[in-house]
C-alpha positions as a Markdown table, in Angstrom:
| # | Residue | x | y | z |
|---|---|---|---|---|
| 1 | Met | 0.1 | -0.1 | -0.1 |
| 2 | His | 1.5 | 3.4 | -0.9 |
| 3 | Arg | 1.7 | 6.1 | 1.8 |
| 4 | Pro | -0.7 | 9.0 | 1.0 |
| 5 | Pro | 0.8 | 12.2 | -0.4 |
| 6 | Glu | 1.3 | 14.6 | 2.3 |
| 7 | Pro | -0.5 | 18.0 | 2.6 |
| 8 | Glu | 0.6 | 20.8 | 0.4 |
| 9 | Ala | 0.1 | 24.4 | 1.2 |
| 10 | Lys | -2.7 | 26.3 | -0.8 |
| 11 | Tyr | -1.2 | 29.2 | -3.0 |
| 12 | Gly | -4.1 | 30.4 | -4.5 |
| 13 | Ser | -6.5 | 33.3 | -3.7 |
| 14 | Val | -8.8 | 32.8 | -0.9 |
| 15 | Lys | -12.5 | 33.5 | -0.7 |
| 16 | Cys | -12.6 | 35.2 | 2.7 |
| 17 | Val | -9.5 | 36.7 | 4.3 |
| 18 | Phe | -10.4 | 35.6 | 7.9 |
| 19 | Cys | -11.2 | 32.0 | 6.8 |
| 20 | Gly | -7.9 | 31.5 | 5.1 |
| 21 | Asp | -7.6 | 28.5 | 3.0 |
| 22 | Ser | -10.4 | 26.7 | 4.7 |
| 23 | Pro | -13.6 | 28.9 | 3.6 |
| 24 | Val | -17.0 | 27.8 | 5.1 |
| 25 | Ser | -20.6 | 29.3 | 4.3 |
| 26 | His | -20.9 | 32.4 | 6.9 |
| 27 | Ile | -24.4 | 32.2 | 7.2 |
| 28 | Ser | -24.9 | 28.5 | 7.3 |
| 29 | Ser | -22.0 | 28.4 | 10.0 |
| 30 | Tyr | -23.5 | 31.5 | 12.0 |
| 31 | Ile | -27.0 | 29.7 | 12.1 |
| 32 | Asn | -25.6 | 26.0 | 12.7 |
| 33 | Glu | -23.1 | 27.0 | 15.5 |
| 34 | Thr | -25.5 | 29.4 | 17.2 |
| 35 | Leu | -28.2 | 26.8 | 17.4 |
| 36 | Leu | -25.9 | 24.3 | 18.8 |
| 37 | Ile | -24.7 | 26.3 | 21.6 |
| 38 | Leu | -28.3 | 27.4 | 22.4 |
| 39 | Phe | -29.5 | 23.8 | 22.4 |
| 40 | His | -26.5 | 22.7 | 24.4 |
| 41 | Ala | -27.5 | 25.1 | 27.1 |
| 42 | Ala | -31.2 | 24.2 | 27.1 |
| 43 | Val | -30.2 | 20.4 | 27.2 |
| 44 | Ser | -27.7 | 21.0 | 30.1 |
| 45 | Lys | -30.2 | 23.2 | 32.0 |
| 46 | Ile | -33.2 | 20.9 | 31.9 |
| 47 | Gly | -31.2 | 17.6 | 32.7 |
| 48 | Leu | -31.7 | 15.7 | 29.6 |
| 49 | Glu | -28.0 | 14.5 | 29.0 |
| 50 | Arg | -29.2 | 11.0 | 29.9 |
| 51 | Ile | -31.9 | 10.7 | 27.3 |
| 52 | Val | -29.9 | 12.4 | 24.3 |
| 53 | Arg | -27.5 | 9.9 | 24.7 |
| 54 | Trp | -29.6 | 7.6 | 23.0 |
| 55 | Ile | -29.4 | 9.8 | 19.6 |
| 56 | Asp | -26.0 | 8.0 | 18.6 |
| 57 | Pro | -27.4 | 4.6 | 17.8 |
| 58 | Val | -30.8 | 6.3 | 16.3 |
| 59 | Thr | -28.5 | 8.3 | 14.2 |
| 60 | Glu | -26.5 | 5.5 | 12.8 |
| 61 | Phe | -29.9 | 3.4 | 12.2 |
| 62 | Ser | -31.2 | 6.5 | 10.3 |
| 63 | Ala | -27.8 | 6.9 | 8.4 |
| 64 | Arg | -27.8 | 3.1 | 7.4 |
| 65 | Ser | -31.5 | 3.3 | 6.5 |
| 66 | Phe | -30.9 | 6.5 | 4.3 |
| 67 | Ile | -27.9 | 4.6 | 2.5 |
| 68 | Lys | -29.8 | 1.5 | 1.8 |
| 69 | Ile | -32.6 | 3.7 | 0.2 |
| 70 | Ser | -30.1 | 5.7 | -1.7 |
| 71 | Arg | -28.2 | 3.0 | -3.0 |
| 72 | Leu | -31.3 | 1.6 | -4.4 |
| 73 | Phe | -31.9 | 4.8 | -6.6 |
| 74 | Ser | -28.0 | 5.0 | -7.3 |
| 75 | Leu | -27.5 | 8.0 | -5.4 |
| 76 | Ile | -25.1 | 6.8 | -3.2 |
| 77 | Thr | -22.4 | 4.4 | -4.5 |
| 78 | Ile | -19.2 | 3.0 | -2.8 |
| 79 | Ser | -15.5 | 2.8 | -3.7 |
| 80 | Glu | -12.6 | 0.7 | -2.2 |
| 81 | Asn | -10.2 | 3.1 | -3.9 |
| 82 | Pro | -8.0 | 5.3 | -1.2 |
| 83 | Glu | -7.0 | 7.7 | -3.8 |
| 84 | Thr | -10.7 | 9.3 | -4.0 |
| 85 | Ile | -10.6 | 10.0 | -0.5 |
| 86 | Ala | -10.6 | 13.8 | 0.2 |
| 87 | Ser | -9.8 | 14.0 | 3.9 |
| 88 | Leu | -6.1 | 12.8 | 4.8 |
| 89 | Arg | -7.6 | 12.0 | 8.3 |
| 90 | Ser | -10.0 | 9.4 | 6.8 |
| 91 | Arg | -7.4 | 8.3 | 4.4 |
| 92 | Leu | -5.4 | 7.3 | 7.4 |
| 93 | Ile | -8.2 | 5.6 | 8.9 |
| 94 | Phe | -8.9 | 3.9 | 5.6 |
| 95 | Asp | -5.5 | 2.5 | 5.3 |
| 96 | Glu | -5.1 | 1.2 | 8.7 |
| 97 | Ala | -8.6 | -0.8 | 8.2 |
| 98 | Val | -6.8 | -2.3 | 5.1 |
| 99 | Arg | -3.8 | -3.1 | 7.0 |
| 100 | Arg | -5.9 | -4.9 | 9.1 |
| 101 | Asn | -8.1 | -6.7 | 6.6 |
| 102 | Ile | -11.0 | -4.8 | 7.8 |
| 103 | Pro | -13.5 | -4.5 | 4.8 |
| 104 | Ile | -14.2 | -0.8 | 4.3 |
| 105 | His | -16.0 | 1.3 | 1.9 |
| 106 | His | -15.8 | 4.9 | 1.2 |
| 107 | Phe | -19.3 | 6.4 | 0.1 |
| 108 | Phe | -20.0 | 8.7 | -3.0 |
| 109 | Phe | -23.0 | 10.9 | -2.9 |
| 110 | Met | -24.4 | 11.6 | -6.3 |
| 111 | Gly | -21.0 | 11.3 | -7.9 |
| 112 | Lys | -18.9 | 13.2 | -5.3 |
| 113 | Pro | -16.9 | 11.7 | -2.4 |
| 114 | Val | -18.1 | 12.5 | 0.9 |
| 115 | Asp | -16.5 | 11.7 | 4.3 |
| 116 | Trp | -18.7 | 8.9 | 5.1 |
| 117 | Phe | -17.6 | 5.2 | 5.5 |
| 118 | Glu | -18.6 | 1.6 | 6.5 |
| 119 | Ala | -16.5 | -0.9 | 7.8 |
| 120 | Tyr | -17.3 | -4.8 | 8.7 |
| 121 | Val | -16.3 | -5.4 | 12.1 |
| 122 | Arg | -17.6 | -7.4 | 15.2 |
| 123 | Gly | -19.8 | -9.4 | 12.6 |
| 124 | Arg | -21.6 | -6.7 | 10.7 |
| 125 | Trp | -21.2 | -3.4 | 8.8 |
| 126 | His | -20.9 | -0.3 | 10.9 |
| 127 | Cys | -21.4 | 3.0 | 9.3 |
| 128 | Phe | -19.4 | 6.2 | 10.4 |
| 129 | Pro | -18.2 | 9.9 | 9.3 |
| 130 | Ser | -14.3 | 10.1 | 9.3 |
| 131 | Ile | -13.3 | 8.3 | 12.8 |
| 132 | Pro | -15.1 | 5.3 | 13.7 |
| 133 | Leu | -15.9 | 4.7 | 17.4 |
| 134 | Pro | -17.7 | 1.6 | 18.6 |
| 135 | Pro | -21.2 | 1.9 | 20.0 |
| 136 | Glu | -20.3 | 1.4 | 23.6 |
| 137 | Leu | -18.0 | 4.2 | 23.2 |
| 138 | Ala | -19.8 | 6.5 | 20.7 |
| 139 | Arg | -19.4 | 10.2 | 21.1 |
| 140 | Asp | -22.1 | 11.9 | 23.0 |
| 141 | Pro | -23.5 | 14.5 | 20.9 |
| 142 | Phe | -23.8 | 17.2 | 23.5 |
| 143 | Glu | -20.5 | 17.1 | 24.9 |
| 144 | Leu | -18.4 | 20.1 | 25.7 |
| 145 | Ile | -15.4 | 19.1 | 23.9 |
| 146 | Asp | -16.2 | 21.7 | 21.0 |
| 147 | Asp | -17.4 | 24.3 | 22.8 |
| 148 | Lys | -14.3 | 26.5 | 23.7 |
| 149 | Tyr | -15.6 | 28.5 | 26.5 |
| 150 | Arg | -17.5 | 25.6 | 28.2 |
| 151 | Leu | -14.6 | 23.3 | 27.9 |
| 152 | Lys | -12.4 | 25.8 | 29.8 |
| 153 | Gln | -14.7 | 26.4 | 32.2 |
| 154 | Glu | -14.8 | 22.7 | 33.1 |
| 155 | Leu | -11.1 | 22.4 | 33.0 |
| 156 | Ala | -10.4 | 25.2 | 35.2 |
| 157 | Lys | -12.7 | 23.6 | 37.8 |
| 158 | Ala | -10.3 | 20.7 | 37.6 |
| 159 | Arg | -7.3 | 23.2 | 38.1 |
| 160 | Ile | -6.2 | 22.4 | 34.7 |
| 161 | Ala | -4.4 | 25.6 | 33.1 |
| 162 | Val | -6.3 | 27.5 | 30.8 |
| 163 | Pro | -6.2 | 31.2 | 29.5 |
| 164 | Ile | -8.6 | 33.6 | 31.1 |
| 165 | Ser | -11.8 | 33.6 | 28.8 |
| 166 | Phe | -15.0 | 35.5 | 28.5 |
| 167 | Ser | -18.1 | 34.8 | 26.1 |
| 168 | Ala | -19.8 | 37.6 | 24.6 |
| 169 | Thr | -22.7 | 38.2 | 22.4 |
| 170 | Thr | -22.6 | 42.2 | 22.4 |
| 171 | Ile | -20.0 | 44.8 | 21.7 |
| 172 | Ser | -20.5 | 46.3 | 25.2 |
| 173 | Ser | -20.0 | 42.9 | 26.9 |
| 174 | Ala | -16.9 | 42.2 | 24.6 |
| 175 | Val | -15.4 | 45.5 | 25.6 |
| 176 | Asn | -16.1 | 44.9 | 29.5 |
| 177 | Ala | -14.3 | 41.5 | 28.7 |
| 178 | Phe | -11.2 | 43.3 | 27.2 |
| 179 | Lys | -11.0 | 45.4 | 30.2 |
| 180 | Lys | -10.7 | 42.6 | 32.5 |
| 181 | Ile | -7.9 | 40.8 | 30.8 |
| 182 | Ala | -4.4 | 42.3 | 30.4 |
| 183 | Ala | -3.7 | 42.8 | 26.6 |
| 184 | Pro | -2.8 | 41.7 | 24.0 |
| 185 | Val | -6.1 | 39.5 | 23.8 |
| 186 | Ile | -7.5 | 36.9 | 21.1 |
| 187 | Val | -10.9 | 37.2 | 19.7 |
| 188 | Lys | -12.6 | 34.3 | 18.0 |
| 189 | Pro | -15.8 | 32.6 | 17.5 |
| 190 | Arg | -16.8 | 30.2 | 20.4 |
| 191 | Thr | -16.8 | 27.1 | 18.3 |
| 192 | Gly | -15.2 | 26.1 | 15.0 |
| 193 | Ser | -11.8 | 25.0 | 14.0 |
| 194 | Arg | -8.8 | 26.0 | 11.7 |
| 195 | Gly | -8.5 | 29.4 | 13.2 |
| 196 | Arg | -11.3 | 30.7 | 11.1 |
| 197 | His | -12.3 | 34.3 | 11.7 |
| 198 | Thr | -9.9 | 34.3 | 14.8 |
| 199 | Thr | -7.8 | 37.8 | 15.6 |
| 200 | Val | -4.8 | 37.4 | 17.3 |
| 201 | Phe | -2.8 | 40.1 | 19.4 |
| 202 | Ile | -5.2 | 42.7 | 20.0 |
| 203 | Thr | -4.4 | 45.7 | 21.9 |
| 204 | Lys | -6.6 | 48.2 | 21.3 |
| 205 | Glu | -10.6 | 48.6 | 21.8 |
| 206 | Lys | -11.0 | 49.7 | 18.2 |
| 207 | Glu | -9.2 | 46.3 | 17.1 |
| 208 | Leu | -11.1 | 44.6 | 19.6 |
| 209 | Ile | -14.4 | 46.0 | 18.1 |
| 210 | Glu | -13.5 | 44.9 | 14.4 |
| 211 | Ala | -12.1 | 41.6 | 15.4 |
| 212 | Phe | -15.5 | 41.0 | 17.5 |
| 213 | Arg | -17.7 | 41.7 | 14.3 |
| 214 | Cys | -15.5 | 39.5 | 12.2 |
| 215 | Ala | -15.8 | 36.6 | 14.8 |
| 216 | Arg | -19.7 | 37.0 | 15.0 |
| 217 | Lys | -19.9 | 36.3 | 11.3 |
| 218 | Leu | -19.7 | 32.6 | 12.1 |
| 219 | Asn | -21.3 | 32.6 | 15.7 |
| 220 | Gln | -23.5 | 35.0 | 17.8 |
| 221 | Phe | -21.2 | 33.9 | 20.7 |
| 222 | Val | -17.6 | 35.1 | 20.9 |
| 223 | Leu | -14.7 | 34.6 | 22.9 |
| 224 | Ile | -12.4 | 37.2 | 24.3 |
| 225 | Glu | -9.4 | 35.6 | 25.5 |
| 226 | Glu | -6.0 | 36.0 | 27.1 |
| 227 | Tyr | -3.1 | 35.8 | 24.5 |
| 228 | Leu | -0.6 | 33.1 | 25.5 |
| 229 | Thr | 2.8 | 33.0 | 24.3 |
| 230 | Gly | 4.6 | 29.8 | 23.2 |
| 231 | Ser | 4.2 | 27.3 | 20.4 |
| 232 | Val | 0.7 | 25.9 | 19.5 |
| 233 | Cys | 0.6 | 22.2 | 20.1 |
| 234 | Arg | -1.9 | 19.4 | 19.2 |
| 235 | Ala | -2.2 | 16.9 | 21.8 |
| 236 | Thr | -4.6 | 13.8 | 20.6 |
| 237 | Leu | -5.8 | 11.4 | 23.0 |
| 238 | Val | -7.7 | 8.0 | 22.4 |
| 239 | Asn | -9.7 | 6.5 | 25.3 |
| 240 | Gly | -7.8 | 8.5 | 27.8 |
| 241 | Thr | -4.2 | 8.0 | 26.6 |
| 242 | Leu | -1.9 | 10.5 | 25.0 |
| 243 | Arg | -0.9 | 9.0 | 21.3 |
| 244 | Gly | 0.4 | 12.2 | 19.5 |
| 245 | Phe | 1.7 | 15.6 | 20.5 |
| 246 | Leu | 2.7 | 17.7 | 17.8 |
| 247 | Lys | 4.4 | 21.2 | 18.4 |
| 248 | Gly | 3.9 | 23.8 | 15.7 |
| 249 | Asp | 5.4 | 27.1 | 15.4 |
| 250 | Ser | 4.6 | 30.4 | 13.5 |
| 251 | Pro | 6.8 | 31.6 | 11.0 |
| 252 | Tyr | 9.2 | 34.5 | 12.1 |
| 253 | Val | 11.8 | 36.8 | 11.1 |
| 254 | Ile | 14.8 | 38.0 | 13.0 |
| 255 | Gly | 16.0 | 41.6 | 12.3 |
| 256 | Asn | 19.3 | 42.5 | 11.3 |
| 257 | Gly | 19.0 | 46.3 | 11.4 |
| 258 | Thr | 19.4 | 46.9 | 7.5 |
| 259 | Ser | 16.4 | 44.9 | 5.8 |
| 260 | Ser | 12.8 | 45.5 | 6.0 |
| 261 | Ile | 10.4 | 43.0 | 7.0 |
| 262 | Gln | 9.2 | 42.2 | 3.5 |
| 263 | Glu | 12.9 | 41.7 | 2.7 |
| 264 | Leu | 13.4 | 39.5 | 5.6 |
| 265 | Ile | 10.3 | 37.4 | 4.6 |
| 266 | Ala | 11.6 | 37.0 | 0.9 |
| 267 | Glu | 15.1 | 36.0 | 2.0 |
| 268 | Lys | 13.3 | 33.4 | 4.3 |
| 269 | Asn | 11.6 | 31.9 | 1.4 |
| 270 | Lys | 14.7 | 31.3 | -0.3 |
| 271 | Thr | 16.3 | 29.3 | 2.4 |
| 272 | Arg | 13.0 | 27.4 | 3.5 |
| 273 | His | 13.1 | 23.7 | 3.9 |
| 274 | Ser | 11.7 | 21.9 | 0.8 |
| 275 | Arg | 8.7 | 20.5 | 2.9 |
| 276 | Val | 8.0 | 23.9 | 4.0 |
| 277 | Ala | 5.5 | 26.4 | 2.2 |
| 278 | Glu | 6.6 | 29.8 | 1.2 |
| 279 | Val | 5.1 | 32.9 | 3.6 |
| 280 | Leu | 2.5 | 34.6 | 1.4 |
| 281 | Ile | 2.2 | 38.0 | 2.2 |
| 282 | Arg | -1.6 | 38.5 | 2.3 |
| 283 | Pro | -3.9 | 40.7 | 4.3 |
| 284 | Glu | -3.8 | 38.5 | 7.3 |
| 285 | Leu | -0.1 | 38.8 | 7.4 |
| 286 | Thr | -0.1 | 42.6 | 7.0 |
| 287 | Met | -2.6 | 43.1 | 9.8 |
| 288 | Phe | -1.2 | 40.6 | 12.1 |
| 289 | Thr | 2.3 | 42.5 | 11.6 |
| 290 | Arg | 0.4 | 45.8 | 12.0 |
| 291 | Arg | -1.2 | 44.9 | 15.3 |
| 292 | Gln | 2.3 | 44.1 | 16.7 |
| 293 | Gly | 3.3 | 47.6 | 15.6 |
| 294 | Tyr | 5.3 | 47.2 | 12.4 |
| 295 | Glu | 4.4 | 47.8 | 8.8 |
| 296 | Leu | 6.2 | 45.5 | 6.0 |
| 297 | Asp | 8.5 | 48.3 | 4.9 |
| 298 | Asp | 9.8 | 48.9 | 8.4 |
| 299 | Val | 13.4 | 47.9 | 9.0 |
| 300 | Leu | 13.5 | 45.4 | 12.0 |
| 301 | Pro | 15.9 | 46.3 | 14.8 |
| 302 | Lys | 18.8 | 43.7 | 15.0 |
| 303 | Gly | 18.0 | 40.8 | 16.8 |
| 304 | Thr | 14.3 | 41.4 | 17.1 |
| 305 | Val | 12.4 | 38.0 | 16.7 |
| 306 | Leu | 8.9 | 39.0 | 14.8 |
| 307 | Pro | 6.2 | 36.3 | 14.2 |
| 308 | Val | 4.8 | 37.3 | 10.7 |
| 309 | Leu | 1.6 | 34.9 | 11.1 |
| 310 | Ser | -0.5 | 33.5 | 14.1 |
| 311 | Arg | -1.0 | 30.4 | 12.0 |
| 312 | Thr | 1.6 | 27.5 | 12.7 |
| 313 | Gly | 3.1 | 24.7 | 11.0 |
| 314 | Arg | 5.2 | 24.0 | 7.8 |
| 315 | Leu | 1.9 | 24.8 | 5.3 |
| 316 | Phe | 2.2 | 28.2 | 6.5 |
| 317 | Gly | 5.9 | 28.6 | 6.6 |
| 318 | Gly | 6.5 | 27.6 | 10.1 |
| 319 | Ser | 7.4 | 24.5 | 11.5 |
| 320 | Thr | 6.3 | 21.2 | 13.2 |
| 321 | Arg | 7.7 | 18.4 | 15.2 |
| 322 | Glu | 6.3 | 15.6 | 16.7 |
| 323 | Met | 7.2 | 14.7 | 20.0 |
| 324 | Cys | 4.8 | 12.6 | 22.1 |
| 325 | Ser | 7.8 | 10.8 | 23.8 |
| 326 | Glu | 9.5 | 13.7 | 24.5 |
| 327 | Ile | 7.2 | 16.0 | 26.8 |
| 328 | His | 7.3 | 16.4 | 30.2 |
| 329 | Ser | 5.4 | 13.5 | 32.4 |
| 330 | Lys | 3.6 | 16.1 | 34.5 |
| 331 | Leu | 2.2 | 17.5 | 31.1 |
| 332 | Val | 1.1 | 14.1 | 29.9 |
| 333 | Glu | -0.6 | 13.7 | 33.3 |
| 334 | Lys | -2.4 | 17.0 | 32.8 |
| 335 | Leu | -3.5 | 16.5 | 29.4 |
| 336 | Glu | -5.1 | 12.6 | 30.4 |
| 337 | Gln | -6.8 | 14.4 | 33.0 |
| 338 | Ala | -8.3 | 16.9 | 30.6 |
| 339 | Ala | -9.5 | 14.0 | 28.6 |
| 340 | Arg | -11.3 | 12.3 | 31.7 |
| 341 | Val | -12.9 | 15.9 | 32.4 |
| 342 | Ala | -13.8 | 16.3 | 28.7 |
| 343 | Gly | -15.4 | 12.8 | 28.7 |
| 344 | Gly | -14.8 | 12.1 | 24.9 |
| 345 | Thr | -13.3 | 8.8 | 23.4 |
| 346 | Val | -11.1 | 10.7 | 20.6 |
| 347 | Ile | -10.1 | 14.2 | 21.5 |
| 348 | Gly | -7.4 | 16.8 | 20.1 |
| 349 | Phe | -6.3 | 19.5 | 22.2 |
| 350 | Asp | -4.8 | 22.7 | 21.3 |
| 351 | Val | -2.2 | 23.6 | 23.7 |
| 352 | Ile | -0.2 | 26.7 | 24.1 |
| 353 | Thr | 3.2 | 26.3 | 25.8 |
| 354 | Pro | 6.7 | 27.8 | 25.6 |
| 355 | Asp | 8.4 | 24.5 | 26.4 |
| 356 | Pro | 6.3 | 20.9 | 26.2 |
| 357 | Thr | 9.5 | 19.5 | 27.8 |
| 358 | Lys | 9.3 | 21.4 | 30.9 |
| 359 | Asp | 7.2 | 21.0 | 34.3 |
| 360 | Pro | 4.1 | 22.6 | 33.3 |
| 361 | Asp | 3.9 | 24.0 | 36.8 |
| 362 | Thr | 6.8 | 26.2 | 36.0 |
| 363 | Val | 6.0 | 27.6 | 32.7 |
| 364 | His | 2.7 | 29.8 | 31.9 |
| 365 | Trp | 0.6 | 27.4 | 29.5 |
| 366 | Gly | -2.8 | 26.6 | 28.9 |
| 367 | Ile | -5.3 | 24.4 | 26.9 |
| 368 | Ile | -7.1 | 26.9 | 24.6 |
| 369 | Glu | -9.7 | 24.6 | 22.8 |
| 370 | Gly | -10.6 | 21.2 | 22.1 |
| 371 | Asn | -11.9 | 19.1 | 18.9 |
| 372 | Ser | -13.8 | 16.0 | 18.9 |
| 373 | Val | -12.9 | 15.0 | 15.2 |
| 374 | Pro | -9.1 | 15.8 | 15.5 |
| 375 | Phe | -7.0 | 16.0 | 12.4 |
| 376 | Ile | -4.7 | 12.9 | 13.2 |
| 377 | Asp | -2.9 | 13.3 | 10.2 |
| 378 | Leu | -0.9 | 15.9 | 11.8 |
| 379 | His | 0.8 | 13.6 | 13.7 |
| 380 | Asp | 1.8 | 11.5 | 10.6 |
| 381 | Phe | 3.3 | 14.3 | 8.4 |
| 382 | Ala | 5.4 | 16.5 | 11.1 |
| 383 | Leu | 8.4 | 18.3 | 9.6 |
| 384 | Glu | 10.5 | 16.6 | 12.5 |
| 385 | Gly | 10.2 | 13.7 | 15.2 |
| 386 | Lys | 9.0 | 10.3 | 14.5 |
| 387 | Pro | 5.6 | 10.0 | 13.0 |
| 388 | Ala | 2.6 | 9.2 | 15.2 |
| 389 | Asn | 0.1 | 6.6 | 13.6 |
| 390 | Val | -2.9 | 7.6 | 15.7 |
| 391 | Ala | -5.1 | 5.6 | 13.5 |
| 392 | Gln | -3.9 | 2.4 | 14.7 |
| 393 | Tyr | -5.2 | 3.3 | 18.4 |
| 394 | Ile | -8.7 | 4.2 | 16.9 |
| 395 | Trp | -9.4 | 0.8 | 15.4 |
| 396 | Asp | -7.7 | -0.9 | 18.6 |
| 397 | Leu | -10.9 | 0.5 | 20.3 |
| 398 | Trp | -12.7 | -2.4 | 18.4 |
| 399 | Lys | -10.9 | -5.1 | 19.5 |
């Protein structure tokens, strides 16, 4: 079996500056994400968590019924060809199933590939989107993992480090939150991923209001959050055990006292690693640099280190290192404790820390958000370190 091609940077123009290279429908996102938060709050308030957990088996039954009917009318077709799978996360799950001789199919709906699969395991076919979970471990659809604000509240109760955070629905409440946190701050939608409509390093009230309006295009609920410094890391846990830890760093330049920031970026692109993408000068970069007090034609003082993007990783001109076996044992304990608090079977935590190899009690770090369908492929395609095959641990859940 061929190893899937690693992800590459998207160099074309972007539809939305604030969505970046992962655009979504603003209207659909706003409606779906806002209603999701409101529904979660209602379910929690009236104590229906136990009842709604029946939704997972009902959902699978409904999905299988829909698939059977759709296949009768040729609306849904299946494929065993991994090359047609669009999501690299799903491709790794698919390939691991094949390695284990687990029959698995990839679905097409009306001729287009979708992120749904069926696998024959434990004596019958099971339907799943992207990540397969056994019925007894199926994800609670009303969990708090994907709600950045609720997750941090629960983690804080368990004395797990999180940044100071407030949820706001109006400009006035956002401004009040801003005044309670030492600048700089981050503003982002309360749910969602890939840093869409997230504004980093806000120091002025005017910037805050602009960022609030930007974030609210995807969700009525907006987070005002303490800005932590350090590497942005992805910790992936399966059934409570840490299975992958990727350290990601933003692209940066170092001043020499004579070159402008734009010239330093051009020089950085010339000397980059072959697997690292170019740093593109887009509005996102210009605005982030400006919020730090610089213009692109400014000469950066000698020795000054300036991050030029808030996004991390080699696809944005930064770096990544898989280091699950290298991080401090106390940090592992904290992350596994956080997984127990969140309650999910497969969880990705975004962590900011100045140094994951140090005792977390000696550095200012925190978990900034979670993801119930994490990008496990990140651990397979790091720039440095030993790749971590998280997919094998997910299929181990079915033993």
